N, C-alpha and C positions, 0 to 999 in steps of 0.2 A: 526359455529354459536357460539356466546358468550353465555354460559349457566349460568355462575356465576362470580361475582366479589366480592372478599372479601378484605376489607381494615382494617388494624390495625394501629392505632397511626400515621396517616398521616394528617398533617395540623390540621384542626378542627375536623377530624373524629377520634373518639376513637375506635369504632368497627362498621363495616358495612358489612352486607352480603346481596347481591342482587341476586335474581333469575330472569333470563331474558328469554324471549320467542321469538319465531319467530314473524314476522310482524313488524308493526311500533310502537315503544315505544317512547312516548314523555316525555321529562324531563323539568319540569317547576319549578318556584320558584322565590321569590323576588330577586332583584339585591343584590348581596353580600351574598346570602344564602349559596353559595358554590357549585353551579352547575358545575363550572369548575374543582372543586376538584376531582370529579369522573373521568373526562376525563384525568386529569393530572396523577392521580394514575394509570389509565389504560395505559397511555403512558409509565409510568415507567416499568410496566410489559412487555411492548413491546420494551424495550431497550432505552428509552429516557434518557437524562442526569439526574443524581441524584444530589440533593442538600440537605445537612444535615440540613439546616434551615427548610425544609419542615417536618421534624420529629416532631411529637406533643410534645410540651414543657412538661418536666417532665418525658419523656420516653427516652429509649436509642436507639430504632430502630423502623422503620416503616416496615410493612410486607404487601405486596400486592400479591394476587393470582387471576389469571384469568383462568377460565376453558372453553375450547372450545370443541364443538362436531365437529368431522372431517368428518361426513358422506357426507357433501356437499363440502368438501375441499380436492379433490384428490391430488392436488399439495402439500399441506401442509403434507398430510399423506405420500406421497412419500419422501418428505424432511426428515421427521422423520425416515422413514424406512431405508433410505440410511445411517443414522447415528446410527442405532440400538436404537432409542429412542421411538419407537411406543409403545402405551399402550391402547389396546382395544378400538380404535376409539376415544380416548380422548386426549386432549393436555392440560397440566397444565403449565402455565407460571407463574413463581414466581420471585419476586424481594424483597430483603431485603436491606434496607438502614440504616446505622448507623447515629447517631447524629453528628459524625465527618465527614460525607460525603462519607464514604466507602460503597460500595455496592457489593452484590453478586446476580448472576442470576442463575435460575434453569429451566430446561425443563424436565417435568415429573420426578422431583426429582433429576435429574442429574445436577451437577454444569456445567455452560457453560459460554463462553464469551458473553459480551453484544451484540457483532456483530451478534451472532447466534439468540439472542432474537429479534433483529431488523429484521434480514432476514426472520425469521419465521413469525414474526408479520405482515410483508408486505403481506404475503400470506393469513392471517386470517382476517385482518381488514383494512379498508380504511377510513381515517378521512378527511372530507371536512370542512374547517374552514371559519369563517366569513371574514377572511382577504384575501381569495383566489381571490376575485374580483380585488384586487389591483395588485396581481402578474399576473393577466390576461393581463395586459397592456404590459408585457414583451414578447419580441419575442421568447425567449427560452421557456417560459411557453406555448405559443400558439403552438409552434412546438411539444412540449411534449404531449399536449392534443390531437393534430391531430394524432400523432403516436400511442397513447394509443387507440384512437377510431378505428384506422385502424388495430389494432392488430399487429403493426409493432415495438413494443418496443424492442424486441430482435434484430431484423434486424437493427434498428437505433443504438443500442449499438455496433453492429458489424461494421457498417459503421464508427462510431466514432473511434473505435479501429483501423480500417484499415487506416483512414485518419491520425491518430497519428503515425502509423507505417511509412507511406509514408513521413511524415514530418521529422521523426527521420532519416530515410535513406537518405533523401535529404540533411539534415544538415551534416551528416557524409560525404557524397559524396562531398559536397561543401568544407568542411574543408580539405579533402585529396587532392582535385583538386587544391585548392589554393596553397598548399605546393608542388605540383607536379613539377613545374618548378625548384624550388630551389633544390628539391631532385634529379632531373636529373643531375644538375651540380655537386652536391655532389657525386652522384653515379659514374660519370666519374672520379673524383679525387680519390675516394676510389679504383676503379679498377686499376688505374695507380699505386697507392701506394702499393696495395696488390701484384701487379706483381713483384715489386722490392723486397718486403718482402718474397714472395714465392720463388723467385730466390735465395735469401740468405739462406732461409730454416734453420733459427736458431732454434735449438731444445730447449726444456725446460731444463734448467740447463746447457746447453752447454757453455755459456759464462764463468761461474765459472770454468768449467773444462779447457777451453782454457787458462784462466789466470794462473791457477795453473801449467799446463804443460809448459807454456811459461816461467814462473818464474824458473821452475826446469831446463829447457834447458839453459836459460840465465846464470845461475850460475853453469854450469856443472863443470868447472875447479876447482872452489873453493870447490864444493862438493866432487869431487874425491880426492883432496888434503887432505881434512879433514878426509875422510874415511881412507886414507893411514896412517894418524897419529894414528887412532884408531887401525889399524892392527899392528902398531909398538909396541903396548903395550905387544904383545905376542912374540916379536922377541928379540933375545939376544942383538943386538946392540941398542935396544930401552930401555935397562935397565932391560929386562926380568922380567917385573913387575909380571906376573903370577907366574913365578918360585920363585921369592922372597917371594910372598904371601904364596905359598905352603910350602916353607922352614920354614918360621916363624911360620906358623900354626903347622907344624910337631914338631918343637922344643918345643912349648908351651904345646902341648898335651902329650909330652913324660915326662913332669915333673909331679911328683906325691908326695904327693897329690896336686891337683891344687886348688888354692883359688877360691872362688865363683866369685870374681870380674874378674879374668882372664878367667873364663869360659864364661862370657859374651863377652870378647874380642875375644875368639876363634869363637864364633857364628857370630860375626860381620865380622871376617876375612873370614869365610866360605861363608857368604852371598856376600861379596865383590868379592870373587873369582868367584862365580857363575855368578854374574851380568856382570863382565868384560868379561867372556867367551861368554856370550850371546851377549854383545855389539860388540865384535870382529866378531862373527859369522854373525850378522845382517849386519855389515858394509861390510863383504866379499860378502854376497848375493847381496847387492845393487850394488856393483862394477861389479859383474858377470852379472847382468841383466840390467844394465844401458845401454840405447840405445842412444848414442850421435850421432843422425842422422842429418846431416846438412840439408837434404831435408825436414825433418819433421819440423825443426826449421824455414825454409823458409816458409813452408805452414802455420805455426802458425802465423808468422808475417803478412802474407797477409790476413789470415782469420780475425785476430784481427783488422787489418786496415779497412777491409770491414765493420765489425760490428760498429766500431767507426764512420765511414763515414755515414752510414745509420741512426745511432742513432742521430747524429747531425742534419741530414736532417729532421728527425721527431721530433726533440727537446725533446728527452727522453734520459735517461741514458742507456748505453749498457745493463745493467742488466734488464731493463724494456722493452727491444725491443720485446721479445717474447710475453709478455702479451699485449703490444700495438698492435702487429700483430693480436692477437685473438680479441681484441676489435674492430678493423677496420673491420675484417671479420664479426663479429656479427652485426655491423651497416649496412654493405652492405646487409646482409641477411634480416635485418629489412626493409630496403628500398624496397628490392625485394618483401618482403611479403606485403608491403603497395601497391605495384603495383598490386599484385594479389588481395588484398582486394578491391582495386579500381574497378577492373573488376567484382568481386563478388558483391560488393555493387550496381553497375550499373545494373547487372542482377536482383538482389533482388528488386531494386526500380521499374524496369520494371514490374516484376511480381506483386508487391504490388499495382502499379497503375492500372493494369488490374483487379485485385481483387476488388479494390475500385470502379472502373467504373461499374463493373458488379453488385456489391451490391447496390451502390448508384442509379444505373438505376432502379433496382428492387424496391428500396424504393420510388423513385420518382413516379413510376407507382401506387404503393399502396397509396401514399399520394394523388395523383390526383383523384383516384376513391373515397377515403374516404372523401376528401374535399367536393366533390359534395353532398355526403350523409349527412355529418355533417352539412353543410350549410343549406340544406333543413330542417333537423330536428330541428336545433336551430331556424330557421326562423319561423317554425310552432309553436314552444313553445313561441316565442316572441309574437305572436298574442294572445295566451292564457294569457300571463302575462301582458296584458295592453299596448302592443306596436303594436296596429293594424296598418297595412301598413308598418311596419318596415321590413328592409331587412338585411340579414346577408350573407356575402360572405367571403370565405377563398381563398385568392390569393396566388399563388405560383410563386415567382419571381426567375428566373434562375440567379445564381450568375454570376457576370461579369467576374471574373477570373476563370481559369480552374483548378487551384491547388486544390487538395483534401481538403475538409472542414469537420470538425467533425460533422456539422449539415446536411451534405448531399449537393446535387447539387443546392438546392433552399432554399430561405428564405420563411418562412411561415408568412403571415400577415392576421390578422382578420380585415375585413372591415364591417362597419355597417352604416345603414341609419335609423334613428329613425322616420323620417317623410316621408309620401308618396311623391313620385316625386323627392326626393333628391337622388343624386348619393352616393353610399356607399363610405365612407372615413375611414382612419385608426381609429381603436377603440380608441386609445389614444387621438385623436383630437376632437372627436364628442360626446362621451358618457358622460352623466351626472352621478353623483353618484348613483342615483336611477336606471337609465338605465343600468349602469354597473353591479349593483347588480343583476338585473333581467337576463341580458345576461349571467352572470357568473353562476347563479342558473340553467338556462336552459342547459348550457353546462355540469354542474356537474350532473344534473339529467340524461341527455342523456348518458354521459360517464358511469354513474353508471349502466345503463341498460345493458351495454356490459361488465361490470366488472366481473371477475371470482372470486373476493373476496366475501365471503359469508356475511360478516357483514359490513355495511356502517354506518358511524356516520356523521351527519350534525350538526355542532356546530354554531347555530345562523346565518345560511346562509340567513335567511330571513330579515336581517337588512336592513332598507331602503324601506321595502315593507309593504303595508297596504291595507285595504279595500278589495274589491272583488279579487284583485290580490293575497292577502294573502290566501284566501280560495283556489284559484287555486294551489298555492304552496303546501298547505296541501294535496290537492288531488293528486298531482304529487308524493309527498313523500309517501302517503299511497299506491299508485300503486306500488312503489318500494318495500314497505314492504310486499305487497302481494306475491312477488316472492322470498323473503328472509328475512333478518333481517335488520331493519333500526332503529337507535337510533337518535332522533332529540331533540336537546336543543333549546328551542324557548321561546320568550316573547309574541307571537301572539296567541290569543285565537282561531282564525280561523284555525291555524295550529295544535294547541293542540287538538282541537276537532276531528281531523282526525285520531288520534292515536288508535291503537288496544289496547294498554296498556298505563297507565299514571303513572309516578313517580313524586312525589312532594319532592323537596329539601327544608328543613327548617333549620334555625339556632335557636338553643335553648340555652338560657343563664340562669345561676343562679349566686349566689354570688361567687362561687368558679371557675366556668369555662364556656366556650362557646363551644358548639358542633354542628356539622352538622349532621342532620338525613335525611334519605330518606324513604318515605312512598309509598307503592303501593296503589293507590287509587281505591276504589270501585266506583260503579256508582254514589252514593250520593256524595262521595268525589270529583269526577270529576266535577259534577255540581257546587259544591262550588268553586273549584279552577278556573274553566273557568269563572264563574261569577266574581270572584275577578279580573281575568285578563281583563275582559270587563269593570268593573265598578270602580276599584280602591280599596281604603281601606275598604269602607263600602259595604257590599253585600246587594243589594236591591232586592225587588221582581221583578223589571223589569230586572235586570241583571241575576237573576236566571231563569226567563222565557226565556230570550234570550239564555242563556246557554243550557237550556232544548231543545229549538228549534234547536240549532246548532247540538247537539248530536243526536237528533232524525233524523235530515236530513241525518247525516252520517250513522247511523245504519239502515236507511230505514224504 
């Protein structure tokens, strides 16, 4: 239950603190006084979109706080407990909006995303607006109202999710199936190509080794001749270069003292001698280990030829053949995985369809039972609301196609007959504006009777209604208030007289500013306000007497 609403610097409100009670609280005031401001501010506390233009001019932020008692709201209490936000049976929802349009939300003093404010707000408060009778013409609204009345909201959402899952699986399955024929042809080609490549079995880096070894064997004669020339450097008939270097080095080092420049010459000769000795040794090792095998050379020729041939066939360079082999293998694996996925998707779709049929069938049964009850209840209220002899029927039309639908297996349609003897027809085709308002109000009142939300707000839902019917509307709303908390914004004196409490919204202006104020009326104040609502600008003795009679009848 809403205990308190505090508003600071919002629209025309500078400061407002309202204490609210159980029962039916009526909110009245002249047009333009600011009755909607209270509900708009409350909507902000419940997560509605913020607008910096709504911040009172001359201030930097608006601050709205709504305090709720959770003693009759077990679902809201559980929601808070699951998030460690509970606070002694109370719930404080706060919203701060800056003049730049930025906003912050709080639950029991803890910062929270606006989605949390909205989710929690739906468990605490339900608003019925004057425009709902227009949405009542929409098939989706009719289905939602029936599901709410049946207590099937969660099941309906589950059916919707199940239908969406079936549609997604069907789409994926169709996409893969359409590509399946092309993939089979590609799969055959890949297997043939991979057999050739597997047979060649070219290892990573092997091509470079083949080329290098082939080049070495192809130039074997030249290599051996060159190595022989290197060996000759140490032989006498080759000029005995090493001996000459050694002798020259000995003669220089025997001279004393040796000039510094010749010392460097000696170092260079020593280095040259060492390097020539190492070169001769390396050349000798190469000759000793060189394998000039004709069979190996023949093998290399054939291997290289095979690589070239297959590379040309696959239109790649020989050096790219190994990577190409891996890519084709990966593609084949992917196609094989798609085949497996196709089977898995088919199984998943079958299971999803079974789940949908089971849930949708259960929802259909609940709708059928609830449709009969809601039709009878609305029809009974229509008689009270000035539509004597009127009929109201909820028709369930089985959908023509069998594919899963987010709305279930049937379409929900509200049919009405405003006059005795007339066959019920679709609501959109037969109901006038006044009739639609009364039917909508009847449905809202009945739906509210089954609502688990402790606080209900009716915002000018009596538009288009007057006379004795308005008094009946007030009585219906008072009955709702007797079971919980109902806030009613109204322009009708007959409805206002039914309230347990009465709030008057006034606009006050001076030379500097205009402000909206809210007054809790006592008995005298109620007489004055209802007389105003009955008689216009001037309150007369007749209007006061009429107001007194109306209030006396309500109070017994």
